[in-house]
C-alpha positions in Angstrom: 379.7 60.0 147.2 378.1 57.7 149.6 374.5 57.5 150.7 373.2 56.3 154.0 369.9 54.3 154.3 367.8 57.5 154.2 369.3 58.5 150.8 371.0 61.6 152.3 374.7 62.2 151.8 376.6 61.5 155.0 379.1 63.9 156.3 382.0 62.9 158.5 384.7 64.9 160.3 388.2 64.2 161.3 390.7 66.2 163.2 394.5 66.3 163.2 396.3 67.6 166.3 399.5 69.6 166.1 401.9 71.2 168.6 403.6 73.5 166.2 402.0 76.4 164.2 404.1 75.6 161.1 402.9 72.0 161.1 399.3 73.1 161.2 399.9 75.6 158.4 401.6 72.8 156.4 398.5 70.6 157.0 396.3 73.3 155.6 398.5 73.6 152.5 398.4 69.8 152.2 394.6 69.9 152.3 394.5 72.6 149.6 396.8 70.4 147.5 394.5 67.4 148.0 391.6 69.4 146.5 389.8 70.5 149.6 388.1 73.9 149.6 388.6 76.4 152.4 385.1 75.8 153.6 385.8 72.1 154.3 388.4 72.6 156.9 389.1 75.0 159.8 391.7 75.7 162.5 390.7 75.0 166.2 392.9 76.5 168.8 392.5 77.8 172.4 395.3 80.3 171.9 394.4 83.6 170.1 396.5 83.7 167.0 396.3 86.7 164.6 394.2 86.2 161.5 396.2 84.6 158.7 398.8 82.9 160.9 398.1 79.5 159.4 397.7 80.8 155.8 393.9 80.9 155.9 392.0 83.7 154.2 391.0 86.6 156.4 387.3 86.4 157.0 385.1 89.2 155.6 382.7 90.5 158.2 379.6 92.3 157.2 378.3 93.0 160.7 378.2 96.7 160.2 375.3 96.4 157.8 372.9 95.0 160.4 372.8 98.0 162.7 372.4 100.4 159.8 369.5 98.4 158.4 368.0 98.1 161.8 368.3 101.8 162.6 366.7 102.8 159.2 363.9 100.2 159.8 363.3 101.5 163.4 363.2 105.1 162.2 360.7 104.3 159.5 358.5 102.3 161.8 358.6 105.1 164.4 357.7 107.7 161.7 354.8 105.7 160.3 353.6 104.9 163.8 353.5 108.5 165.0 352.2 110.0 161.8 349.5 107.3 161.5 348.4 107.7 165.1 348.2 111.5 164.9 346.3 111.4 161.6 344.0 108.6 162.7 343.1 110.3 165.9 343.5 114.1 165.3 343.4 116.3 168.4 343.1 119.8 167.2 343.9 122.2 170.1 343.9 125.9 169.6 344.8 125.9 165.9 348.1 124.0 166.4 349.2 121.6 163.7 348.0 117.9 164.0 351.5 116.5 163.3 353.7 117.7 166.2 357.4 117.2 165.6 358.8 117.1 169.2 356.8 114.1 170.4 357.4 112.4 167.0 361.1 112.9 167.3 361.2 111.0 170.7 359.4 108.0 169.3 361.5 107.9 166.1 364.7 108.2 168.2 363.6 105.3 170.4 362.5 103.2 167.4 365.9 103.9 165.7 367.8 102.7 168.8 365.6 99.6 169.3 365.9 98.6 165.6 369.7 99.0 165.6 370.0 96.9 168.8 367.7 94.1 167.7 369.3 93.9 164.2 372.8 93.9 165.8 371.9 90.9 168.0 370.5 89.1 164.9 373.6 90.1 162.9 375.9 88.7 165.6 374.0 85.4 165.6 374.0 85.3 161.8 377.6 86.2 161.3 378.7 83.6 164.0 376.9 80.9 162.0 374.7 80.0 164.9 373.1 77.6 165.6 375.6 75.1 164.3 373.8 71.8 163.7 376.9 69.7 163.0 379.8 70.3 165.3 382.3 68.0 163.8 385.4 66.5 165.4 386.9 68.0 168.5 389.5 67.1 171.1 389.8 68.5 174.6 393.6 68.8 174.2 392.9 71.9 172.1 392.3 73.9 175.3 395.7 72.7 176.6 397.6 74.3 173.7 397.3 71.9 170.8 396.2 73.1 167.4 393.5 71.2 165.6 392.8 71.1 161.9 389.3 69.8 161.5 388.1 68.5 158.1 384.4 68.0 157.4 383.1 66.5 154.2 381.6 63.5 152.4 382.6 60.2 153.8 384.5 59.2 150.6 386.9 62.2 150.9 388.1 61.5 154.4 390.8 59.1 153.3 392.8 61.7 151.4 392.2 64.2 154.2 393.6 61.8 156.8 396.7 61.2 154.6 397.3 64.9 154.2 397.0 65.5 158.0 399.4 62.7 158.8 401.9 63.8 156.1 402.0 67.3 157.7 403.1 65.7 161.0 400.0 65.3 163.0 400.6 63.8 166.4 397.2 62.1 166.2 394.3 62.0 163.7 390.9 61.3 165.3 387.7 60.5 163.5 384.7 62.6 164.6 381.0 62.3 164.4 378.8 61.4 161.5 375.9 63.4 160.2 373.5 62.0 157.7 
């Protein structure tokens, strides 16, 4: 582990560019064999490949939880708001009950929808890992059909990563940005 002048571990990023899907998959296998965890490297491609094409683990999405939690929260807030308002300012008219269900249902319905929508937007941002503070290495040729295998980690681990990428048949290995 290396430290920069501020005492914080520096992170570096490199990228290997491949033309063939099999070579990119071999690079990922080589990185696993070199001791890198799956969170330290990723596939970058402009072409939509099915999940698992390169041997990576299929991501587990939990986005469905956010709208459910938001809907429940919105319903509860709508219920508390309408009950609290009607009990705080009771308008007794002709012996009718103070808590009137039809107007309460409208506010609770709208609160449910608003909560579900807001939590869904928050969930999309959270599940997409945004904002991303360290972008890592990138090459514009990825949009032209190349497949990139980007490795991000401590500065001392970039040597074995570069060797693994070259051994898998990378056309070029580029060093990326430094964070630290």
